[in-house]
DRENDO-1510 file (C-alpha; in Angstrom, 1 decimal, always signed):
<recs>
REC; n; res; u; v; w
REC; 1; MET; +0.0; +0.0; +0.0 .
REC; 2; SER; +1.3; +3.4; -0.9 .
REC; 3; THR; +1.8; +5.9; +1.8 .
REC; 4; PHE; +0.8; +9.6; +1.7 .
REC; 5; GLY; +4.4; +10.5; +1.2 .
REC; 6; LYS; +4.9; +8.2; -1.7 .
REC; 7; ARG; +1.7; +9.4; -3.4 .
REC; 8; LEU; +2.7; +13.0; -2.8 .
REC; 9; ARG; +6.2; +12.4; -4.3 .
REC; 10; ASP; +4.8; +10.6; -7.3 .
REC; 11; CYS; +2.2; +13.3; -8.0 .
REC; 12; ARG; +4.8; +16.0; -7.6 .
REC; 13; LYS; +7.2; +14.3; -10.0 .
REC; 14; GLU; +4.4; +13.6; -12.5 .
REC; 15; LYS; +3.8; +17.4; -12.6 .
REC; 16; GLY; +7.5; +18.0; -13.0 .
REC; 17; LEU; +7.8; +20.1; -9.9 .
REC; 18; SER; +10.7; +20.1; -7.4 .
REC; 19; GLN; +10.1; +20.1; -3.6 .
REC; 20; ASN; +11.3; +23.7; -3.6 .
REC; 21; GLU; +8.8; +24.7; -6.3 .
REC; 22; VAL; +5.9; +23.0; -4.4 .
REC; 23; ALA; +7.1; +24.7; -1.2 .
REC; 24; LYS; +7.1; +28.1; -2.8 .
REC; 25; LEU; +3.7; +27.7; -4.2 .
REC; 26; LEU; +2.4; +26.7; -0.8 .
REC; 27; ASN; +4.3; +29.4; +1.1 .
REC; 28; THR; +6.3; +26.9; +3.1 .
REC; 29; ASN; +9.9; +25.5; +3.3 .
REC; 30; HIS; +11.1; +22.7; +1.0 .
REC; 31; SER; +12.1; +20.8; +4.1 .
REC; 32; VAL; +8.5; +20.5; +5.1 .
REC; 33; ILE; +7.6; +19.0; +1.7 .
REC; 34; GLY; +10.5; +16.6; +2.2 .
REC; 35; LYS; +9.2; +15.6; +5.6 .
REC; 36; TYR; +5.7; +14.9; +4.1 .
REC; 37; GLU; +7.3; +12.8; +1.4 .
REC; 38; ARG; +9.3; +10.7; +3.9 .
REC; 39; ASP; +6.2; +10.4; +6.1 .
REC; 40; ASP; +8.1; +12.0; +8.9 .
REC; 41; VAL; +5.3; +14.6; +9.4 .
REC; 42; ASN; +1.6; +14.4; +8.7 .
REC; 43; PRO; +0.2; +17.5; +7.1 .
REC; 44; SER; -2.9; +19.2; +8.2 .
REC; 45; ILE; -6.1; +18.6; +6.2 .
REC; 46; ASP; -5.8; +22.2; +4.9 .
REC; 47; ALA; -2.3; +21.4; +3.6 .
REC; 48; VAL; -3.5; +18.2; +2.0 .
REC; 49; LYS; -6.3; +20.0; +0.3 .
REC; 50; ARG; -3.9; +22.6; -1.1 .
REC; 51; LEU; -1.4; +20.0; -2.2 .
REC; 52; ALA; -4.2; +18.0; -4.0 .
REC; 53; GLU; -5.3; +21.2; -5.8 .
REC; 54; LEU; -1.8; +22.2; -6.7 .
REC; 55; LEU; -0.9; +18.7; -8.0 .
REC; 56; ASP; -4.2; +18.2; -9.8 .
REC; 57; THR; -5.3; +15.2; -7.8 .
REC; 58; THR; -7.7; +14.5; -4.9 .
REC; 59; VAL; -7.4; +14.3; -1.2 .
REC; 60; ALA; -8.9; +10.8; -1.4 .
REC; 61; TYR; -6.0; +9.7; -3.6 .
REC; 62; LEU; -3.3; +11.3; -1.5 .
REC; 63; VAL; -4.5; +9.8; +1.8 .
REC; 64; GLY; -5.0; +6.4; +0.2 .
REC; 65; GLU; -8.8; +6.1; +0.2 .
REC; 66; THR; -8.7; +5.3; -3.5 .
REC; 67; ASP; -6.0; +3.9; -5.8 .
REC; 68; THR; -6.9; +6.2; -8.7 .
REC; 69; ASN; -6.4; +9.9; -8.7 .
REC; 70; GLU; -9.1; +10.4; -11.3 .
REC; 71; LEU; -12.1; +8.9; -9.4 .
REC; 72; PHE; -13.4; +12.1; -7.8 .
REC; 73; LYS; -12.4; +14.6; -10.4 .
REC; 74; ASN; -15.5; +14.2; -12.6 .
REC; 75; SER; -17.9; +16.9; -11.5 .
REC; 76; ASP; -20.9; +15.2; -13.2 .
REC; 77; MET; -20.3; +12.0; -11.3 .
REC; 78; LEU; -19.9; +13.9; -8.0 .
REC; 79; ARG; -23.1; +15.9; -8.7 .
REC; 80; ARG; -25.0; +12.6; -9.3 .
REC; 81; LEU; -23.6; +11.0; -6.1 .
REC; 82; LYS; -24.6; +14.1; -4.2 .
REC; 83; ASP; -28.1; +14.0; -5.6 .
REC; 84; ILE; -28.4; +10.3; -4.7 .
REC; 85; SER; -27.1; +10.9; -1.2 .
REC; 86; GLU; -29.9; +13.5; -0.6 .
REC; 87; LEU; -32.7; +11.1; -1.5 .
REC; 88; PRO; -34.8; +9.2; +1.0 .
REC; 89; GLU; -33.2; +5.8; +2.0 .
REC; 90; LYS; -35.8; +3.8; +0.0 .
REC; 91; ASP; -35.0; +5.7; -3.2 .
REC; 92; ARG; -31.3; +5.5; -2.6 .
REC; 93; GLN; -31.5; +1.7; -2.2 .
REC; 94; ALA; -33.6; +1.3; -5.4 .
REC; 95; ILE; -31.1; +3.4; -7.4 .
REC; 96; LEU; -28.1; +1.6; -6.1 .
REC; 97; TYR; -29.7; -1.8; -6.7 .
REC; 98; ASN; -30.3; -0.8; -10.4 .
REC; 99; LEU; -26.9; +0.7; -10.7 .
REC; 100; ASP; -25.3; -2.5; -9.3 .
REC; 101; ALA; -27.2; -4.5; -11.9 .
REC; 102; LEU; -26.0; -2.2; -14.7 .
REC; 103; LEU; -22.4; -2.3; -13.5 .
REC; 104; ARG; -22.5; -6.1; -13.3 .
REC; 105; ASP; -23.9; -6.4; -16.8 .
REC; 106; ALA; -21.2; -4.0; -18.2 .
REC; 107; LYS; -18.4; -5.9; -16.5 .
REC; 108; THR; -19.7; -9.2; -17.8 .
REC; 109; ARG; -19.8; -7.8; -21.4 .
REC; 110; LEU; -16.2; -6.5; -21.0 .
REC; 111; ALA; -15.1; -9.9; -19.7 .
REC; 112; TYR; -16.5; -11.7; -22.7 .
REC; 113; ASN; -15.1; -9.2; -25.3 .
</recs>
């Protein structure tokens, strides 16, 4: 499992930024970024949010809640999830039941292609 520090370092390098450049953009010292990347220090949630925005990723990816940094970037999907979460429980369950069936069918089709 990747640590926060490894994910941070990978995202930073993918963007072609040095620790010093990231530090300047966040108004901090490069040694702080190094400590984050070595997992010596845990950043505040505000720092994680700023890092995610700067590195064009998500907080969920950086903290290891998901293995893809693309999952929560799609605003249409997020809007739909928000809409579903605001429905009464019975309606949410019905939508998720149908969604599960559609996903299962799509995965089956992909497996046989």
